[in-house]
C-alpha atoms as an extended CHARMM CRD file, in Angstrom:
* protein
*
       143  EXT
         1         1  MET       CA             -5.2240000000      -26.5580000000       -7.7490000000  PROA      1               0.0000000000
         2         2  ARG       CA             -2.7920000000      -23.6260000000       -8.0120000000  PROA      2               0.0000000000
         3         3  ALA       CA             -1.6650000000      -24.8690000000      -11.4380000000  PROA      3               0.0000000000
         4         4  ARG       CA             -5.2740000000      -24.9320000000      -12.6430000000  PROA      4               0.0000000000
         5         5  LEU       CA             -5.8690000000      -21.4090000000      -11.3200000000  PROA      5               0.0000000000
         6         6  ALA       CA             -2.6850000000      -20.2070000000      -13.0090000000  PROA      6               0.0000000000
         7         7  VAL       CA             -3.8380000000      -21.7190000000      -16.3360000000  PROA      7               0.0000000000
         8         8  VAL       CA             -7.3060000000      -20.1450000000      -16.0000000000  PROA      8               0.0000000000
         9         9  GLY       CA             -5.7340000000      -16.7870000000      -15.1630000000  PROA      9               0.0000000000
        10        10  ALA       CA             -3.3480000000      -17.0170000000      -18.1140000000  PROA      10              0.0000000000
        11        11  ILE       CA             -6.1710000000      -17.8620000000      -20.5140000000  PROA      11              0.0000000000
        12        12  GLY       CA             -8.2190000000      -14.9460000000      -19.1840000000  PROA      12              0.0000000000
        13        13  ALA       CA             -5.2810000000      -12.5620000000      -19.5520000000  PROA      13              0.0000000000
        14        14  LEU       CA             -4.6830000000      -13.7420000000      -23.1240000000  PROA      14              0.0000000000
        15        15  ALA       CA             -8.3660000000      -13.3130000000      -23.9440000000  PROA      15              0.0000000000
        16        16  VAL       CA             -8.2590000000       -9.7250000000      -22.6960000000  PROA      16              0.0000000000
        17        17  LEU       CA             -4.9720000000       -9.0470000000      -24.4930000000  PROA      17              0.0000000000
        18        18  PHE       CA             -6.1630000000      -10.3810000000      -27.8520000000  PROA      18              0.0000000000
        19        19  SER       CA             -9.6460000000       -8.9220000000      -27.5910000000  PROA      19              0.0000000000
        20        20  GLY       CA             -8.2750000000       -5.4020000000      -27.3830000000  PROA      20              0.0000000000
        21        21  GLY       CA             -8.6310000000       -5.1240000000      -23.6260000000  PROA      21              0.0000000000
        22        22  TRP       CA            -11.5400000000       -4.1610000000      -21.4620000000  PROA      22              0.0000000000
        23        23  THR       CA            -14.3020000000       -2.0420000000      -22.8690000000  PROA      23              0.0000000000
        24        24  ALA       CA            -16.7110000000       -0.1010000000      -20.7240000000  PROA      24              0.0000000000
        25        25  ALA       CA            -20.3680000000       -0.9880000000      -21.1580000000  PROA      25              0.0000000000
        26        26  ALA       CA            -22.9470000000        1.7560000000      -21.2810000000  PROA      26              0.0000000000
        27        27  ALA       CA            -23.7650000000        2.9340000000      -17.7710000000  PROA      27              0.0000000000
        28        28  ASP       CA            -27.4660000000        2.5100000000      -17.2520000000  PROA      28              0.0000000000
        29        29  GLY       CA            -27.5340000000        2.7050000000      -13.4750000000  PROA      29              0.0000000000
        30        30  GLU       CA            -28.5890000000       -0.9250000000      -13.1730000000  PROA      30              0.0000000000
        31        31  ASN       CA            -25.1280000000       -2.4820000000      -13.0040000000  PROA      31              0.0000000000
        32        32  SER       CA            -23.1420000000       -2.3180000000       -9.7720000000  PROA      32              0.0000000000
        33        33  VAL       CA            -20.6830000000       -4.2660000000       -7.6490000000  PROA      33              0.0000000000
        34        34  THR       CA            -19.6590000000       -3.7130000000       -4.0160000000  PROA      34              0.0000000000
        35        35  VAL       CA            -16.9910000000       -5.1160000000       -1.7020000000  PROA      35              0.0000000000
        36        36  ALA       CA            -17.6150000000       -5.7730000000        2.0090000000  PROA      36              0.0000000000
        37        37  PRO       CA            -15.4100000000       -3.7370000000        4.3690000000  PROA      37              0.0000000000
        38        38  SER       CA            -13.8860000000       -6.9080000000        5.8520000000  PROA      38              0.0000000000
        39        39  GLY       CA            -13.0580000000      -10.4400000000        4.8060000000  PROA      39              0.0000000000
        40        40  GLY       CA            -11.3830000000      -13.4380000000        6.3440000000  PROA      40              0.0000000000
        41        41  ILE       CA             -8.0310000000      -15.1560000000        6.0940000000  PROA      41              0.0000000000
        42        42  ALA       CA             -7.4530000000      -18.7170000000        7.3460000000  PROA      42              0.0000000000
        43        43  LYS       CA             -4.2060000000      -20.0880000000        8.7670000000  PROA      43              0.0000000000
        44        44  ASP       CA             -3.4480000000      -21.7880000000        5.4310000000  PROA      44              0.0000000000
        45        45  GLY       CA             -3.7170000000      -18.4310000000        3.5890000000  PROA      45              0.0000000000
        46        46  THR       CA             -7.1900000000      -19.0030000000        2.1250000000  PROA      46              0.0000000000
        47        47  VAL       CA             -8.9390000000      -15.6570000000        1.6950000000  PROA      47              0.0000000000
        48        48  THR       CA            -12.7200000000      -15.1800000000        1.7860000000  PROA      48              0.0000000000
        49        49  LEU       CA            -14.1920000000      -11.9520000000        0.4120000000  PROA      49              0.0000000000
        50        50  THR       CA            -17.8190000000      -11.0130000000       -0.1890000000  PROA      50              0.0000000000
        51        51  GLY       CA            -19.9050000000       -8.2500000000       -1.6630000000  PROA      51              0.0000000000
        52        52  THR       CA            -22.9640000000       -7.6180000000       -3.7710000000  PROA      52              0.0000000000
        53        53  TYR       CA            -23.6780000000       -7.1590000000       -7.4540000000  PROA      53              0.0000000000
        54        54  ARG       CA            -26.5900000000       -6.1340000000       -9.6130000000  PROA      54              0.0000000000
        55        55  CYS       CA            -26.8510000000       -6.3460000000      -13.3840000000  PROA      55              0.0000000000
        56        56  ASP       CA            -29.7060000000       -5.5820000000      -15.7150000000  PROA      56              0.0000000000
        57        57  SER       CA            -31.5650000000       -8.5360000000      -17.2290000000  PROA      57              0.0000000000
        58        58  SER       CA            -30.7930000000       -7.2090000000      -20.7130000000  PROA      58              0.0000000000
        59        59  VAL       CA            -27.1120000000       -8.1180000000      -20.1730000000  PROA      59              0.0000000000
        60        60  GLY       CA            -27.8150000000      -11.8240000000      -20.6780000000  PROA      60              0.0000000000
        61        61  TYR       CA            -25.7390000000      -14.9350000000      -20.0270000000  PROA      61              0.0000000000
        62        62  GLY       CA            -21.9550000000      -14.7960000000      -19.6170000000  PROA      62              0.0000000000
        63        63  THR       CA            -21.4150000000      -12.3500000000      -16.7540000000  PROA      63              0.0000000000
        64        64  VAL       CA            -18.8400000000      -12.9670000000      -14.0070000000  PROA      64              0.0000000000
        65        65  VAL       CA            -17.4960000000      -11.2770000000      -10.8710000000  PROA      65              0.0000000000
        66        66  ASN       CA            -13.7000000000      -11.1750000000      -10.8180000000  PROA      66              0.0000000000
        67        67  VAL       CA            -11.8680000000      -10.3520000000       -7.5620000000  PROA      67              0.0000000000
        68        68  LEU       CA             -8.2760000000       -9.1480000000       -7.1740000000  PROA      68              0.0000000000
        69        69  VAL       CA             -6.3180000000       -8.3060000000       -4.0220000000  PROA      69              0.0000000000
        70        70  THR       CA             -3.2760000000       -6.0560000000       -3.8940000000  PROA      70              0.0000000000
        71        71  ASP       CA             -0.8160000000       -6.1970000000       -1.0060000000  PROA      71              0.0000000000
        72        72  GLY       CA              2.0390000000       -3.7850000000       -1.5900000000  PROA      72              0.0000000000
        73        73  SER       CA              3.0910000000       -4.2590000000       -5.2070000000  PROA      73              0.0000000000
        74        74  ASN       CA              1.6540000000       -7.7960000000       -5.5450000000  PROA      74              0.0000000000
        75        75  THR       CA             -1.7510000000       -8.3190000000       -7.1610000000  PROA      75              0.0000000000
        76        76  SER       CA             -3.4330000000      -11.7430000000       -7.1900000000  PROA      76              0.0000000000
        77        77  SER       CA             -6.7990000000      -13.1910000000       -8.0710000000  PROA      77              0.0000000000
        78        78  VAL       CA             -8.9450000000      -14.6620000000       -5.2950000000  PROA      78              0.0000000000
        79        79  GLY       CA            -10.8690000000      -17.7370000000       -6.3300000000  PROA      79              0.0000000000
        80        80  SER       CA            -12.0300000000      -18.1150000000       -9.8850000000  PROA      80              0.0000000000
        81        81  SER       CA            -14.5160000000      -15.9570000000      -11.7260000000  PROA      81              0.0000000000
        82        82  ARG       CA            -17.9920000000      -17.4730000000      -11.4610000000  PROA      82              0.0000000000
        83        83  LEU       CA            -20.9960000000      -16.9590000000      -13.6730000000  PROA      83              0.0000000000
        84        84  VAL       CA            -23.6220000000      -14.7720000000      -12.0400000000  PROA      84              0.0000000000
        85        85  SER       CA            -27.3040000000      -14.2110000000      -12.6560000000  PROA      85              0.0000000000
        86        86  CYS       CA            -28.3550000000      -10.9170000000      -14.2580000000  PROA      86              0.0000000000
        87        87  ASP       CA            -31.9920000000      -10.2120000000      -13.4500000000  PROA      87              0.0000000000
        88        88  GLY       CA            -31.9180000000       -6.6560000000      -12.1100000000  PROA      88              0.0000000000
        89        89  ALA       CA            -31.9850000000       -7.8200000000       -8.4670000000  PROA      89              0.0000000000
        90        90  GLU       CA            -29.1640000000       -7.4370000000       -5.9660000000  PROA      90              0.0000000000
        91        91  HSD       CA            -27.2630000000      -10.6650000000       -5.2410000000  PROA      91              0.0000000000
        92        92  THR       CA            -24.3350000000      -11.6420000000       -3.0140000000  PROA      92              0.0000000000
        93        93  TRP       CA            -21.0170000000      -12.8650000000       -4.4000000000  PROA      93              0.0000000000
        94        94  THR       CA            -18.3270000000      -14.7650000000       -2.4880000000  PROA      94              0.0000000000
        95        95  ALA       CA            -14.7280000000      -15.3450000000       -3.5690000000  PROA      95              0.0000000000
        96        96  ILE       CA            -12.7110000000      -18.0000000000       -1.7380000000  PROA      96              0.0000000000
        97        97  GLY       CA             -9.1780000000      -18.9850000000       -2.6300000000  PROA      97              0.0000000000
        98        98  GLN       CA             -5.4850000000      -18.7370000000       -1.9590000000  PROA      98              0.0000000000
        99        99  PRO       CA             -3.9750000000      -15.7820000000       -3.7740000000  PROA      99              0.0000000000
       100       100  TYR       CA             -0.9260000000      -16.6410000000       -5.8760000000  PROA      100             0.0000000000
       101       101  GLN       CA              1.0870000000      -14.1840000000       -3.7760000000  PROA      101             0.0000000000
       102       102  SER       CA              0.4730000000      -14.7590000000       -0.0540000000  PROA      102             0.0000000000
       103       103  VAL       CA             -1.2580000000      -12.0120000000        1.9160000000  PROA      103             0.0000000000
       104       104  ALA       CA             -1.5450000000      -11.3160000000        5.6450000000  PROA      104             0.0000000000
       105       105  ALA       CA             -4.2970000000      -10.2480000000        8.0310000000  PROA      105             0.0000000000
       106       106  GLY       CA             -4.9070000000       -6.5070000000        8.0750000000  PROA      106             0.0000000000
       107       107  PRO       CA             -5.7240000000       -3.8700000000        5.4480000000  PROA      107             0.0000000000
       108       108  ILE       CA             -5.6440000000       -4.9670000000        1.8190000000  PROA      108             0.0000000000
       109       109  ARG       CA             -6.7120000000       -3.3660000000       -1.4590000000  PROA      109             0.0000000000
       110       110  VAL       CA             -9.6230000000       -5.2430000000       -3.0900000000  PROA      110             0.0000000000
       111       111  GLU       CA            -10.9890000000       -4.7880000000       -6.5970000000  PROA      111             0.0000000000
       112       112  ALA       CA            -14.2320000000       -6.4540000000       -7.6680000000  PROA      112             0.0000000000
       113       113  THR       CA            -15.2040000000       -6.2160000000      -11.3260000000  PROA      113             0.0000000000
       114       114  LEU       CA            -18.4990000000       -7.2450000000      -12.9100000000  PROA      114             0.0000000000
       115       115  ILE       CA            -17.5920000000       -8.3970000000      -16.4260000000  PROA      115             0.0000000000
       116       116  HSD       CA            -19.7730000000       -9.5380000000      -19.3160000000  PROA      116             0.0000000000
       117       117  LEU       CA            -18.1620000000      -11.9000000000      -21.8350000000  PROA      117             0.0000000000
       118       118  SER       CA            -19.6450000000      -12.1500000000      -25.3170000000  PROA      118             0.0000000000
       119       119  TRP       CA            -18.3190000000      -14.3860000000      -28.0540000000  PROA      119             0.0000000000
       120       120  GLN       CA            -20.1730000000      -12.8550000000      -31.0270000000  PROA      120             0.0000000000
       121       121  GLY       CA            -18.8100000000      -15.2840000000      -33.6320000000  PROA      121             0.0000000000
       122       122  SER       CA            -15.2800000000      -15.3690000000      -32.2050000000  PROA      122             0.0000000000
       123       123  LEU       CA            -13.2450000000      -17.8610000000      -30.2200000000  PROA      123             0.0000000000
       124       124  ILE       CA            -11.9050000000      -14.9880000000      -28.1250000000  PROA      124             0.0000000000
       125       125  PRO       CA            -14.5430000000      -13.2690000000      -25.9940000000  PROA      125             0.0000000000
       126       126  ARG       CA            -15.1430000000       -9.5590000000      -25.9690000000  PROA      126             0.0000000000
       127       127  THR       CA            -14.9920000000       -8.2630000000      -22.3950000000  PROA      127             0.0000000000
       128       128  ASP       CA            -17.3030000000       -5.4950000000      -21.2300000000  PROA      128             0.0000000000
       129       129  VAL       CA            -16.7970000000       -4.0640000000      -17.7450000000  PROA      129             0.0000000000
       130       130  LEU       CA            -20.2660000000       -3.4650000000      -16.3360000000  PROA      130             0.0000000000
       131       131  ALA       CA            -19.1470000000       -2.2000000000      -12.9050000000  PROA      131             0.0000000000
       132       132  ASP       CA            -15.9960000000       -1.9580000000      -10.8300000000  PROA      132             0.0000000000
       133       133  GLN       CA            -15.1980000000       -1.1290000000       -7.2240000000  PROA      133             0.0000000000
       134       134  GLN       CA            -11.7910000000       -0.6930000000       -5.6040000000  PROA      134             0.0000000000
       135       135  GLN       CA            -11.4400000000       -0.1710000000       -1.8790000000  PROA      135             0.0000000000
       136       136  THR       CA             -9.3790000000       -1.0470000000        1.1550000000  PROA      136             0.0000000000
       137       137  SER       CA            -10.8650000000       -3.8920000000        3.1750000000  PROA      137             0.0000000000
       138       138  THR       CA             -9.5490000000       -5.6060000000        6.3120000000  PROA      138             0.0000000000
       139       139  LEU       CA             -8.6540000000       -9.2940000000        6.3830000000  PROA      139             0.0000000000
       140       140  VAL       CA             -9.5400000000      -10.7630000000        9.7830000000  PROA      140             0.0000000000
       141       141  PRO       CA             -7.8930000000      -14.0280000000       10.9480000000  PROA      141             0.0000000000
       142       142  ARG       CA            -10.3230000000      -16.9680000000       10.9390000000  PROA      142             0.0000000000
       143       143  SER       CA             -9.8480000000      -20.4800000000       12.2030000000  PROA      143             0.0000000000
């Protein structure tokens, strides 16, 4: 499982690198992402984080929520990016996974990014950041 997540992360990083990096989409007030003030951490290190997102229906197919946690100088992805529905309504997202670098209960920096991927005749997707939120959340031990 960790090997698969590492491969997915590496492919995503290469796509961003070769596509010229992130580009900011036009801010129309319809796109947003939030992070809940607390999340959970299980005994085995599995982290659960939640929040909300909203994206305009004109965005189309190919939008994902990506979640990163930073503990000290270590940044890791939580779960894998999942396709989300863009219809202008607010929806809930959930990220569940074991970060590559282990984290502990307590305060942690969380970044949620709403990203639209468009292939426009290329094998490497163009990445447009629709919304981004960074904040400190608290990981609470869960059984």
